[in-house]
C-alpha positions in Angstrom: -3.4 7.4 27.7 -7.2 7.6 27.9 -7.8 4.2 29.6 -6.0 1.0 30.6 -6.9 -0.6 27.3 -6.4 2.3 25.0 -3.6 4.7 24.3 -3.7 8.0 22.4 -0.5 9.3 20.7 0.5 12.3 18.6 3.4 12.6 16.2 5.2 14.6 19.0 4.7 11.7 21.4 6.2 9.3 18.9 9.3 11.5 18.4 9.8 11.7 22.2 9.6 7.9 22.6 12.0 7.4 19.7 14.5 9.9 21.2 14.3 8.1 24.6 14.7 4.6 23.2 18.0 2.7 23.3 20.0 3.0 20.1 19.4 -0.7 19.1 15.6 -0.3 19.3 15.0 3.3 18.7 15.6 5.6 15.7 18.3 4.3 13.4 19.6 6.0 10.3 22.1 4.3 8.0 24.9 6.5 6.8 27.5 4.8 4.6 29.3 5.5 1.3 26.6 3.6 -0.5 24.1 6.0 -2.3 21.3 3.6 -1.7 21.9 3.3 2.1 22.3 7.1 2.4 18.7 7.4 1.2 17.3 4.8 3.7 15.9 5.4 7.1 14.7 2.7 9.5 13.5 2.8 13.1 11.9 0.4 15.5 10.0 1.1 18.7 9.3 -1.4 21.4 6.8 -0.2 24.1 4.3 -1.8 26.5 1.5 -1.1 24.1 3.3 -3.0 21.3 5.9 -2.8 18.5 6.2 -0.3 15.7 8.6 -0.2 12.8 9.1 2.1 9.8 11.4 1.6 6.9 11.6 4.4 4.3 13.6 4.5 1.1 14.1 7.7 -1.0 14.1 6.3 -4.5 14.4 9.5 -6.6 13.3 13.1 -6.5 9.5 13.0 -5.9 9.4 9.2 -5.2 9.5 7.6 -1.8 8.7 4.1 -0.5 7.7 3.3 3.1 6.9 0.0 4.8 5.1 0.3 8.1 4.4 -2.5 10.6 2.3 -2.3 13.7 1.9 -5.1 16.3 -0.1 -3.5 19.1 -1.2 -5.1 22.4 -3.5 -2.2 23.2 -6.0 -0.1 21.1 -3.9 2.8 19.8 -5.2 6.1 18.4 -2.4 8.0 16.5 -3.0 11.6 15.5 -0.9 13.5 12.9 -1.4 17.1 12.0 0.8 18.3 9.1 1.2 20.8 6.3 1.8 19.0 3.0 2.8 20.0 -0.4 0.7 18.5 -3.2 1.4 14.8 -3.2 -0.2 11.6 -4.6 -0.2 8.6 -2.2 -0.5 5.0 -3.2 -1.2 2.8 -0.1 -1.4 -1.0 -0.1 -2.6 -2.9 3.0 -0.9 -6.3 3.0 -2.3 -7.4 6.4 -4.4 -6.0 9.3 -6.5 -2.9 9.2 -7.5 0.3 10.9 -9.9 3.2 10.8 -8.7 6.8 9.9 -10.8 9.8 10.8 -9.8 12.7 8.5 -10.6 16.3 9.4 -13.3 17.8 7.2 -13.9 14.6 5.3 -17.5 13.4 4.9 -16.6 9.8 5.6 -13.9 7.9 7.5 -11.2 6.0 5.7 -11.6 2.3 6.4 -8.4 0.3 5.6 -8.7 -3.5 5.4 -6.3 -6.2 4.4 -6.0 -6.5 0.6 -7.3 -2.9 0.2 -5.5 -0.3 -1.9 -6.0 3.4 -1.6 -5.0 6.1 -4.0 -5.0 9.6 -2.4 -4.2 13.2 -3.0 -2.8 15.3 -0.1 -2.5 19.0 0.0 -2.4 21.7 2.7 -3.2 21.3 6.4 -4.2 17.6 7.0 -5.1 16.1 10.4 -5.9 12.4 10.7 -6.5 10.1 13.6 -5.8 6.4 13.0 -7.6 4.0 15.3 -6.0 0.5 15.4 -7.5 -2.4 17.5 -5.2 -4.5 19.7 -4.2 -8.0 18.8 -3.5 -7.6 15.1 -0.4 -7.3 12.9 -0.6 -4.5 10.4 1.6 -4.2 7.3 1.4 -1.3 4.9 3.4 -0.5 1.8 3.1 3.1 0.9 4.4 5.2 -2.0 4.5 9.0 -2.1 4.7 10.5 -5.6 5.0 14.2 -6.4 2.7 15.3 -9.2 5.7 16.7 -11.1 7.2 13.2 -11.4 4.0 11.8 -13.0 4.1 14.7 -15.4 7.7 14.0 -16.2 7.1 10.3 -16.7 4.1 10.9 -18.9 6.0 13.7 -20.8 3.0 16.0 -20.6 2.2 19.4 -19.2 0.7 19.7 -15.7 -2.7 20.4 -17.0 -2.7 17.1 -19.0 -1.2 14.8 -16.4 -2.9 11.4 -15.9 -6.6 11.9 -16.7 -8.0 9.5 -14.1 -6.2 11.3 -11.3 -7.3 14.7 -12.6 -10.9 13.5 -12.9 -10.9 12.0 -9.4 -9.0 14.5 -7.3 -9.4 18.3 -7.2 -5.9 19.8 -7.4 -7.3 23.0 -5.8 -9.0 21.4 -2.8 -7.0 21.3 0.5 -7.0 18.2 2.6 -7.0 14.5 1.9 -9.0 12.9 -0.9 -8.9 9.2 -1.6 -10.3 6.3 -3.7 -10.5 2.7 -2.4 -10.1 -0.4 -4.5 -8.9 -4.0 -4.1 -5.4 -5.4 -4.4 -5.1 -7.5 -7.6 -2.9 -10.6 -8.0 -0.4 -8.7 -10.0 -0.1 -6.1 -7.2 0.2 -8.9 -4.6 3.2 -10.3 -6.5 5.0 -6.9 -6.7 4.3 -6.2 -3.0 5.7 -9.5 -2.0 8.8 -8.8 -4.1 9.3 -5.4 -2.4 8.9 -7.0 1.1 11.3 -9.8 0.2 13.8 -7.7 -1.7 17.0 -9.9 -2.0 19.4 -7.1 -3.2 21.7 -4.5 -1.7 23.3 -1.3 -2.8 22.6 0.2 -6.2 20.9 -3.0 -7.4 18.4 -2.7 -4.5 17.7 0.9 -5.4 16.9 0.1 -9.0 14.9 -3.0 -8.1 12.7 -1.2 -5.6 12.1 1.7 -7.9 11.0 -0.6 -10.7 8.6 -2.4 -8.4 7.2 0.9 -7.0 6.6 2.2 -10.5 5.0 -1.1 -11.5 2.6 -0.8 -8.6 1.8 2.9 -9.5 1.1 1.8 -13.1 -1.1 -1.0 -12.0 -3.0 1.3 -9.7 -3.4 3.9 -12.4 -4.7 1.3 -14.8 -7.2 0.1 -12.2 -8.4 3.7 -11.8 -8.9 4.0 -15.5 -11.2 1.1 -15.7 -15.0 1.2 -15.3 -16.3 -1.2 -12.6 -17.0 -4.3 -14.7 -20.1 -6.5 -14.6 -18.0 -9.6 -14.3 -20.6 -12.1 -15.4 -21.9 -10.0 -18.3 -18.5 -9.0 -19.6 -16.7 -12.3 -19.2 -19.6 -14.6 -20.0 -18.8 -16.6 -16.8 -21.4 -18.0 -14.4 -21.4 -16.6 -10.9 -20.1 -19.9 -9.6 -17.1 -19.7 -12.0 -16.3 -16.2 -10.8 -16.3 -17.4 -7.2 -14.0 -20.3 -8.1 -11.6 -18.0 -9.9 -11.5 -15.7 -6.9 -10.8 -18.8 -4.8 -7.8 -19.6 -7.1 -6.5 -16.1 -6.5 -6.7 -16.5 -2.7 -4.8 -19.8 -3.0 -2.0 -18.2 -5.0 -1.7 -15.3 -2.5 -1.5 -17.7 0.4 1.5 -19.6 -1.1 3.5 -17.2 -3.3 6.8 -18.9 -2.4 5.6 -22.3 -3.7 2.6 -21.8 -5.9 0.8 -24.9 -7.2 0.8 -25.8 -10.9 -2.0 -24.7 -13.1 -3.6 -28.1 -13.1 -3.3 -28.4 -9.3 -4.7 -24.9 -8.8 -7.6 -25.7 -11.1 -8.4 -28.9 -9.1 -8.2 -27.1 -5.8 -10.5 -24.4 -7.1 -13.0 -26.8 -8.6 -12.7 -25.4 -12.2 -11.1 -26.7 -15.4 -7.7 -25.3 -16.3 -8.8 -23.6 -19.6 -11.7 -21.8 -17.9 -9.4 -20.7 -15.1 -6.8 -19.3 -17.5 -9.4 -17.4 -19.5 -11.4 -16.2 -16.6 -8.4 -15.1 -14.6 -7.3 -12.8 -17.4 -10.9 -11.4 -17.9 -11.5 -10.7 -14.2 -8.0 -9.6 -13.0 -6.5 -8.4 -16.3 -3.4 -10.6 -15.8 -2.4 -14.2 -16.3 -2.5 -16.8 -13.5 1.3 -16.9 -13.3 2.9 -13.6 -14.1 
């Protein structure tokens, strides 16, 4: 620990704390006859500096889902130094944020609420995540092996998804990434993952379908050129702002969303323009 208000940890420190924690709050791994539960791992850590939980689900060969939650009472710097096989990562920040310093990277990775990051990991990677005290962080992360994308696309490795090949160098070691914004369609799928109502095989199939949906939405987003919203849609800048407001209202109340007419009234825009503009800007309907 570097000061009273800041603590610095490594992956080894984390493993030691988990090993020393009581069974009910430390590392817990479910082992039952259920195939789904055999592929799940969950642990929780309660320390003076805050709470930390990790829930991982192995969905299939080359596809893993992890939900991470931090609620820190102190500033925490967490350093990980690992050797990684080639891997694509899809990261969605549902709440909170942090700064990640990546070795040999020209810039730091800034993670904010409602950001999504697509990354490529390969070789020796060292990152230090700096998280400020007093915030609750929720991350939904997917790890996808390149061979799985190649299988899903039914193509050879050299022809696998063009946007990924154009953005990331498959020969460069380290961590490369691209930052974009979470869309309304992504928000709905993320909410469904976090509130998954199923168990057993149904849960396994459901989570895999939602993870692949998010990967598809992310790949589609990477394929698009950044639009000039006003020019492309023919909307006034004020209309664009009101449609973004409507999106924020929907995200705040996914459990009980307002009707189209109520949403339009709350956003200060007529319902027809809201429907048309929502599709033009976010590439999805108001209600999926």
